[in-house]
PDB file of N, CA, C and O in Angstrom:
ATOM      1  N   ILE A   1       3.093  73.724 -19.985  1.00  0.00           N
ATOM      2  CA  ILE A   1       1.306  73.502 -20.561  1.00  0.00           C
ATOM      3  C   ILE A   1       1.398  72.353 -18.690  1.00  0.00           C
ATOM      4  O   ILE A   1       2.276  71.819 -18.012  1.00  0.00           O
ATOM      5  N   GLY A   2       0.139  72.503 -18.650  1.00  0.00           N
ATOM      6  CA  GLY A   2      -0.274  71.004 -17.381  1.00  0.00           C
ATOM      7  C   GLY A   2       0.042  70.057 -17.759  1.00  0.00           C
ATOM      8  O   GLY A   2       0.196  69.752 -18.942  1.00  0.00           O
ATOM      9  N   ILE A   3       0.214  69.352 -16.750  1.00  0.00           N
ATOM     10  CA  ILE A   3       0.087  67.900 -16.824  1.00  0.00           C
ATOM     11  C   ILE A   3      -0.808  66.992 -15.818  1.00  0.00           C
ATOM     12  O   ILE A   3      -0.737  67.046 -14.590  1.00  0.00           O
ATOM     13  N   TYR A   4      -1.555  66.252 -16.477  1.00  0.00           N
ATOM     14  CA  TYR A   4      -2.922  65.798 -15.475  1.00  0.00           C
ATOM     15  C   TYR A   4      -2.531  64.615 -15.335  1.00  0.00           C
ATOM     16  O   TYR A   4      -2.549  63.888 -16.328  1.00  0.00           O
ATOM     17  N   ASP A   5      -2.070  64.097 -14.060  1.00  0.00           N
ATOM     18  CA  ASP A   5      -1.560  62.970 -13.950  1.00  0.00           C
ATOM     19  C   ASP A   5      -2.608  61.523 -13.364  1.00  0.00           C
ATOM     20  O   ASP A   5      -2.639  60.294 -13.442  1.00  0.00           O
ATOM     21  N   TYR A   6      -3.451  62.801 -12.693  1.00  0.00           N
ATOM     22  CA  TYR A   6      -4.819  61.650 -11.808  1.00  0.00           C
ATOM     23  C   TYR A   6      -6.049  62.302 -12.152  1.00  0.00           C
ATOM     24  O   TYR A   6      -6.086  63.356 -12.786  1.00  0.00           O
ATOM     25  N   ILE A   7      -7.097  61.654 -11.721  1.00  0.00           N
ATOM     26  CA  ILE A   7      -8.220  62.386 -11.704  1.00  0.00           C
ATOM     27  C   ILE A   7      -8.998  62.690 -10.311  1.00  0.00           C
ATOM     28  O   ILE A   7      -9.879  62.051  -9.735  1.00  0.00           O
ATOM     29  N   ASP A   8      -8.289  64.007  -9.962  1.00  0.00           N
ATOM     30  CA  ASP A   8      -8.749  64.646  -8.632  1.00  0.00           C
ATOM     31  C   ASP A   8      -8.714  66.307  -8.753  1.00  0.00           C
ATOM     32  O   ASP A   8      -8.342  66.668  -9.869  1.00  0.00           O
ATOM     33  N   ASP A   9      -8.936  67.082  -8.094  1.00  0.00           N
ATOM     34  CA  ASP A   9      -8.929  68.375  -8.182  1.00  0.00           C
ATOM     35  C   ASP A   9      -8.411  69.513  -8.889  1.00  0.00           C
ATOM     36  O   ASP A   9      -8.815  70.670  -8.999  1.00  0.00           O
ATOM     37  N   ASN A  10      -6.984  68.625  -9.536  1.00  0.00           N
ATOM     38  CA  ASN A  10      -6.789  69.650 -10.408  1.00  0.00           C
ATOM     39  C   ASN A  10      -6.872  69.255 -11.703  1.00  0.00           C
ATOM     40  O   ASN A  10      -5.949  69.752 -12.349  1.00  0.00           O
ATOM     41  N   MET A  11      -7.523  68.632 -12.297  1.00  0.00           N
ATOM     42  CA  MET A  11      -8.061  68.050 -13.546  1.00  0.00           C
ATOM     43  C   MET A  11      -9.618  69.040 -13.627  1.00  0.00           C
ATOM     44  O   MET A  11     -10.494  69.031 -12.762  1.00  0.00           O
ATOM     45  N   PRO A  12      -9.627  69.679 -14.647  1.00  0.00           N
ATOM     46  CA  PRO A  12     -10.653  70.434 -14.849  1.00  0.00           C
ATOM     47  C   PRO A  12     -11.901  69.787 -14.948  1.00  0.00           C
ATOM     48  O   PRO A  12     -12.183  68.832 -15.671  1.00  0.00           O
ATOM     49  N   ASP A  13     -12.420  70.224 -14.376  1.00  0.00           N
ATOM     50  CA  ASP A  13     -14.150  69.534 -14.260  1.00  0.00           C
ATOM     51  C   ASP A  13     -14.541  69.141 -15.851  1.00  0.00           C
ATOM     52  O   ASP A  13     -14.828  67.985 -16.163  1.00  0.00           O
ATOM     53  N   TRP A  14     -14.522  69.971 -16.572  1.00  0.00           N
ATOM     54  CA  TRP A  14     -14.939  69.459 -18.507  1.00  0.00           C
ATOM     55  C   TRP A  14     -14.677  67.933 -18.681  1.00  0.00           C
ATOM     56  O   TRP A  14     -15.490  67.192 -19.234  1.00  0.00           O
ATOM     57  N   ALA A  15     -13.250  67.430 -18.069  1.00  0.00           N
ATOM     58  CA  ALA A  15     -12.531  66.878 -18.309  1.00  0.00           C
ATOM     59  C   ALA A  15     -12.961  65.540 -17.574  1.00  0.00           C
ATOM     60  O   ALA A  15     -12.832  64.445 -18.121  1.00  0.00           O
ATOM     61  N   LYS A  16     -13.443  65.688 -16.389  1.00  0.00           N
ATOM     62  CA  LYS A  16     -13.385  64.694 -15.561  1.00  0.00           C
ATOM     63  C   LYS A  16     -14.316  63.306 -15.848  1.00  0.00           C
ATOM     64  O   LYS A  16     -13.917  62.161 -15.638  1.00  0.00           O
ATOM     65  N   PRO A  17     -15.074  63.516 -16.149  1.00  0.00           N
ATOM     66  CA  PRO A  17     -16.263  62.300 -17.193  1.00  0.00           C
ATOM     67  C   PRO A  17     -16.164  61.595 -17.733  1.00  0.00           C
ATOM     68  O   PRO A  17     -16.530  60.431 -17.569  1.00  0.00           O
ATOM     69  N   THR A  18     -15.368  62.303 -18.978  1.00  0.00           N
ATOM     70  CA  THR A  18     -14.570  61.644 -19.978  1.00  0.00           C
ATOM     71  C   THR A  18     -13.891  60.612 -19.461  1.00  0.00           C
ATOM     72  O   THR A  18     -14.169  59.418 -19.351  1.00  0.00           O
ATOM     73  N   ILE A  19     -12.581  61.511 -19.037  1.00  0.00           N
ATOM     74  CA  ILE A  19     -11.413  60.473 -18.503  1.00  0.00           C
ATOM     75  C   ILE A  19     -11.578  59.553 -17.440  1.00  0.00           C
ATOM     76  O   ILE A  19     -10.828  58.577 -17.398  1.00  0.00           O
ATOM     77  N   GLN A  20     -12.699  59.765 -16.323  1.00  0.00           N
ATOM     78  CA  GLN A  20     -13.033  58.677 -15.452  1.00  0.00           C
ATOM     79  C   GLN A  20     -13.849  57.514 -16.018  1.00  0.00           C
ATOM     80  O   GLN A  20     -14.005  56.468 -15.388  1.00  0.00           O
ATOM     81  N   LYS A  21     -14.590  57.834 -17.760  1.00  0.00           N
ATOM     82  CA  LYS A  21     -15.029  56.945 -18.198  1.00  0.00           C
ATOM     83  C   LYS A  21     -14.301  55.701 -18.789  1.00  0.00           C
ATOM     84  O   LYS A  21     -14.476  54.496 -18.605  1.00  0.00           O
ATOM     85  N   LEU A  22     -13.280  56.518 -19.690  1.00  0.00           N
ATOM     86  CA  LEU A  22     -12.311  55.815 -20.543  1.00  0.00           C
ATOM     87  C   LEU A  22     -11.191  55.195 -19.364  1.00  0.00           C
ATOM     88  O   LEU A  22     -10.265  54.626 -19.942  1.00  0.00           O
ATOM     89  N   THR A  23     -11.052  55.168 -17.825  1.00  0.00           N
ATOM     90  CA  THR A  23     -10.185  54.528 -17.504  1.00  0.00           C
ATOM     91  C   THR A  23     -10.806  53.403 -16.830  1.00  0.00           C
ATOM     92  O   THR A  23     -10.139  52.465 -16.392  1.00  0.00           O
ATOM     93  N   ASP A  24     -12.389  53.494 -16.716  1.00  0.00           N
ATOM     94  CA  ASP A  24     -12.927  52.648 -16.284  1.00  0.00           C
ATOM     95  C   ASP A  24     -13.114  51.264 -17.472  1.00  0.00           C
ATOM     96  O   ASP A  24     -13.007  50.063 -17.224  1.00  0.00           O
ATOM     97  N   LYS A  25     -13.366  51.806 -18.547  1.00  0.00           N
ATOM     98  CA  LYS A  25     -13.357  51.261 -19.588  1.00  0.00           C
ATOM     99  C   LYS A  25     -12.065  50.593 -20.084  1.00  0.00           C
ATOM    100  O   LYS A  25     -12.097  49.673 -20.902  1.00  0.00           O
ATOM    101  N   GLY A  26     -11.092  51.012 -19.640  1.00  0.00           N
ATOM    102  CA  GLY A  26      -9.734  50.574 -19.683  1.00  0.00           C
ATOM    103  C   GLY A  26      -8.885  51.048 -20.763  1.00  0.00           C
ATOM    104  O   GLY A  26      -7.717  50.672 -20.855  1.00  0.00           O
ATOM    105  N   TYR A  27      -9.398  51.825 -21.552  1.00  0.00           N
ATOM    106  CA  TYR A  27      -8.978  52.713 -23.013  1.00  0.00           C
ATOM    107  C   TYR A  27      -7.782  53.565 -22.281  1.00  0.00           C
ATOM    108  O   TYR A  27      -6.833  53.652 -23.060  1.00  0.00           O
ATOM    109  N   LEU A  28      -7.591  54.046 -21.365  1.00  0.00           N
ATOM    110  CA  LEU A  28      -6.460  54.879 -20.889  1.00  0.00           C
ATOM    111  C   LEU A  28      -6.213  53.752 -19.188  1.00  0.00           C
ATOM    112  O   LEU A  28      -6.846  53.201 -18.288  1.00  0.00           O
ATOM    113  N   LYS A  29      -4.571  54.052 -19.793  1.00  0.00           N
ATOM    114  CA  LYS A  29      -4.634  53.589 -18.286  1.00  0.00           C
ATOM    115  C   LYS A  29      -2.967  54.588 -17.550  1.00  0.00           C
ATOM    116  O   LYS A  29      -2.409  55.478 -18.191  1.00  0.00           O
ATOM    117  N   GLY A  30      -2.678  54.287 -16.666  1.00  0.00           N
ATOM    118  CA  GLY A  30      -1.259  55.115 -16.139  1.00  0.00           C
ATOM    119  C   GLY A  30       0.122  54.104 -16.760  1.00  0.00           C
ATOM    120  O   GLY A  30       0.171  53.091 -17.457  1.00  0.00           O
ATOM    121  N   ASP A  31       1.009  54.857 -16.189  1.00  0.00           N
ATOM    122  CA  ASP A  31       2.289  54.185 -16.089  1.00  0.00           C
ATOM    123  C   ASP A  31       2.353  53.393 -14.945  1.00  0.00           C
ATOM    124  O   ASP A  31       1.373  53.186 -14.229  1.00  0.00           O
ATOM    125  N   GLU A  32       3.851  52.783 -14.671  1.00  0.00           N
ATOM    126  CA  GLU A  32       3.592  51.819 -14.077  1.00  0.00           C
ATOM    127  C   GLU A  32       3.311  52.784 -12.352  1.00  0.00           C
ATOM    128  O   GLU A  32       3.389  52.190 -11.276  1.00  0.00           O
ATOM    129  N   ASN A  33       3.107  53.763 -12.424  1.00  0.00           N
ATOM    130  CA  ASN A  33       2.827  54.549 -11.347  1.00  0.00           C
ATOM    131  C   ASN A  33       1.731  55.123 -10.911  1.00  0.00           C
ATOM    132  O   ASN A  33       1.369  55.902 -10.029  1.00  0.00           O
ATOM    133  N   GLY A  34       1.186  54.335 -12.038  1.00  0.00           N
ATOM    134  CA  GLY A  34      -0.519  54.743 -12.027  1.00  0.00           C
ATOM    135  C   GLY A  34      -0.938  56.793 -12.540  1.00  0.00           C
ATOM    136  O   GLY A  34      -1.812  57.593 -12.206  1.00  0.00           O
ATOM    137  N   LYS A  35       0.351  56.838 -13.529  1.00  0.00           N
ATOM    138  CA  LYS A  35       0.207  58.322 -13.519  1.00  0.00           C
ATOM    139  C   LYS A  35      -0.774  58.690 -15.012  1.00  0.00           C
ATOM    140  O   LYS A  35      -0.836  57.631 -15.637  1.00  0.00           O
ATOM    141  N   LEU A  36      -1.348  59.523 -15.584  1.00  0.00           N
ATOM    142  CA  LEU A  36      -1.712  59.634 -16.987  1.00  0.00           C
ATOM    143  C   LEU A  36      -1.398  59.888 -17.966  1.00  0.00           C
ATOM    144  O   LEU A  36      -1.556  59.481 -19.117  1.00  0.00           O
ATOM    145  N   GLY A  37      -0.502  61.242 -17.053  1.00  0.00           N
ATOM    146  CA  GLY A  37       0.105  62.491 -18.176  1.00  0.00           C
ATOM    147  C   GLY A  37      -0.584  62.576 -19.141  1.00  0.00           C
ATOM    148  O   GLY A  37      -0.182  62.159 -20.228  1.00  0.00           O
ATOM    149  N   LEU A  38      -1.667  63.080 -19.000  1.00  0.00           N
ATOM    150  CA  LEU A  38      -2.556  63.777 -19.662  1.00  0.00           C
ATOM    151  C   LEU A  38      -2.317  65.579 -19.707  1.00  0.00           C
ATOM    152  O   LEU A  38      -2.395  66.389 -18.783  1.00  0.00           O
ATOM    153  N   THR A  39      -2.028  65.772 -21.050  1.00  0.00           N
ATOM    154  CA  THR A  39      -2.204  67.445 -21.399  1.00  0.00           C
ATOM    155  C   THR A  39      -3.542  67.785 -21.674  1.00  0.00           C
ATOM    156  O   THR A  39      -4.236  67.009 -22.331  1.00  0.00           O
ATOM    157  N   GLU A  40      -4.027  68.946 -21.214  1.00  0.00           N
ATOM    158  CA  GLU A  40      -5.055  69.945 -21.459  1.00  0.00           C
ATOM    159  C   GLU A  40      -5.452  69.661 -22.820  1.00  0.00           C
ATOM    160  O   GLU A  40      -6.511  69.036 -22.873  1.00  0.00           O
ATOM    161  N   ASN A  41      -4.895  69.945 -24.002  1.00  0.00           N
ATOM    162  CA  ASN A  41      -4.733  69.364 -25.331  1.00  0.00           C
ATOM    163  C   ASN A  41      -5.517  68.042 -25.769  1.00  0.00           C
ATOM    164  O   ASN A  41      -6.372  67.893 -26.642  1.00  0.00           O
ATOM    165  N   LEU A  42      -4.871  67.013 -24.762  1.00  0.00           N
ATOM    166  CA  LEU A  42      -5.400  65.451 -25.549  1.00  0.00           C
ATOM    167  C   LEU A  42      -6.610  65.541 -24.486  1.00  0.00           C
ATOM    168  O   LEU A  42      -7.557  64.812 -24.779  1.00  0.00           O
ATOM    169  N   MET A  43      -6.736  66.198 -23.464  1.00  0.00           N
ATOM    170  CA  MET A  43      -8.170  65.901 -22.717  1.00  0.00           C
ATOM    171  C   MET A  43      -9.219  66.278 -23.956  1.00  0.00           C
ATOM    172  O   MET A  43      -9.992  65.432 -24.407  1.00  0.00           O
ATOM    173  N   ARG A  44      -9.158  67.628 -24.448  1.00  0.00           N
ATOM    174  CA  ARG A  44     -10.133  67.848 -25.241  1.00  0.00           C
ATOM    175  C   ARG A  44     -10.435  67.378 -26.261  1.00  0.00           C
ATOM    176  O   ARG A  44     -11.605  67.243 -26.620  1.00  0.00           O
ATOM    177  N   ILE A  45      -9.217  66.965 -27.070  1.00  0.00           N
ATOM    178  CA  ILE A  45      -9.839  65.891 -28.221  1.00  0.00           C
ATOM    179  C   ILE A  45     -10.387  64.829 -27.376  1.00  0.00           C
ATOM    180  O   ILE A  45     -11.571  64.615 -27.635  1.00  0.00           O
ATOM    181  N   LEU A  46      -9.835  64.001 -26.324  1.00  0.00           N
ATOM    182  CA  LEU A  46     -10.924  62.713 -25.622  1.00  0.00           C
ATOM    183  C   LEU A  46     -12.406  63.389 -25.329  1.00  0.00           C
ATOM    184  O   LEU A  46     -13.452  62.739 -25.352  1.00  0.00           O
ATOM    185  N   VAL A  47     -12.327  64.647 -25.081  1.00  0.00           N
ATOM    186  CA  VAL A  47     -13.889  64.618 -24.473  1.00  0.00           C
ATOM    187  C   VAL A  47     -14.285  65.165 -25.662  1.00  0.00           C
ATOM    188  O   VAL A  47     -15.506  65.313 -25.646  1.00  0.00           O
ATOM    189  N   ILE A  48     -13.716  65.584 -26.836  1.00  0.00           N
ATOM    190  CA  ILE A  48     -14.472  65.579 -28.023  1.00  0.00           C
ATOM    191  C   ILE A  48     -15.267  64.445 -28.594  1.00  0.00           C
ATOM    192  O   ILE A  48     -16.475  64.219 -28.650  1.00  0.00           O
ATOM    193  N   ASN A  49     -14.050  63.717 -29.056  1.00  0.00           N
ATOM    194  CA  ASN A  49     -14.424  62.130 -29.386  1.00  0.00           C
ATOM    195  C   ASN A  49     -15.329  61.845 -28.229  1.00  0.00           C
ATOM    196  O   ASN A  49     -16.312  61.835 -28.969  1.00  0.00           O
ATOM    197  N   ASP A  50     -15.811  61.622 -27.133  1.00  0.00           N
ATOM    198  CA  ASP A  50     -16.542  61.289 -25.872  1.00  0.00           C
ATOM    199  C   ASP A  50     -18.262  61.942 -26.974  1.00  0.00           C
ATOM    200  O   ASP A  50     -19.220  61.326 -27.439  1.00  0.00           O
ATOM    201  N   ARG A  51     -17.957  63.084 -26.970  1.00  0.00           N
ATOM    202  CA  ARG A  51     -19.218  64.120 -27.400  1.00  0.00           C
ATOM    203  C   ARG A  51     -19.746  63.251 -28.800  1.00  0.00           C
ATOM    204  O   ARG A  51     -20.873  62.980 -29.215  1.00  0.00           O
ATOM    205  N   ALA A  52     -18.742  63.037 -29.171  1.00  0.00           N
ATOM    206  CA  ALA A  52     -19.214  62.510 -30.479  1.00  0.00           C
ATOM    207  C   ALA A  52     -19.893  60.872 -30.901  1.00  0.00           C
ATOM    208  O   ALA A  52     -20.452  60.335 -31.857  1.00  0.00           O
ATOM    209  N   GLY A  53     -19.419  60.518 -29.478  1.00  0.00           N
ATOM    210  CA  GLY A  53     -20.361  58.951 -29.296  1.00  0.00           C
ATOM    211  C   GLY A  53     -18.808  58.297 -29.498  1.00  0.00           C
ATOM    212  O   GLY A  53     -18.768  57.806 -28.370  1.00  0.00           O
ATOM    213  N   ILE A  54     -17.956  58.052 -29.882  1.00  0.00           N
ATOM    214  CA  ILE A  54     -17.132  57.285 -30.429  1.00  0.00           C
ATOM    215  C   ILE A  54     -16.574  56.091 -29.135  1.00  0.00           C
ATOM    216  O   ILE A  54     -16.416  54.910 -29.446  1.00  0.00           O
ATOM    217  N   TYR A  55     -16.335  56.547 -27.800  1.00  0.00           N
ATOM    218  CA  TYR A  55     -16.321  55.423 -27.010  1.00  0.00           C
ATOM    219  C   TYR A  55     -17.483  54.627 -26.072  1.00  0.00           C
ATOM    220  O   TYR A  55     -17.169  53.840 -25.178  1.00  0.00           O
ATOM    221  N   GLY A  56     -19.113  55.020 -26.487  1.00  0.00           N
ATOM    222  CA  GLY A  56     -20.193  54.231 -26.176  1.00  0.00           C
ATOM    223  C   GLY A  56     -20.528  55.083 -25.026  1.00  0.00           C
ATOM    224  O   GLY A  56     -20.044  56.154 -24.660  1.00  0.00           O
ATOM    225  N   GLU A  57     -21.455  54.366 -24.550  1.00  0.00           N
ATOM    226  CA  GLU A  57     -21.856  54.758 -23.193  1.00  0.00           C
ATOM    227  C   GLU A  57     -21.068  55.106 -22.128  1.00  0.00           C
ATOM    228  O   GLU A  57     -21.584  55.409 -21.052  1.00  0.00           O
TER     229      GLU A  57
END
């Protein structure tokens, strides 16, 4: 299982807009080193919630 710590080229393109949105809003914050520690399954859930409008615009 891959862990995605940063919004970079390693993160799947389908997840980047949602993860960027959630970090911009302060809903997602990294650890003391700024690492997000996201799994693909967690990102999938966050994207589904985002598409459902849970996080607003």
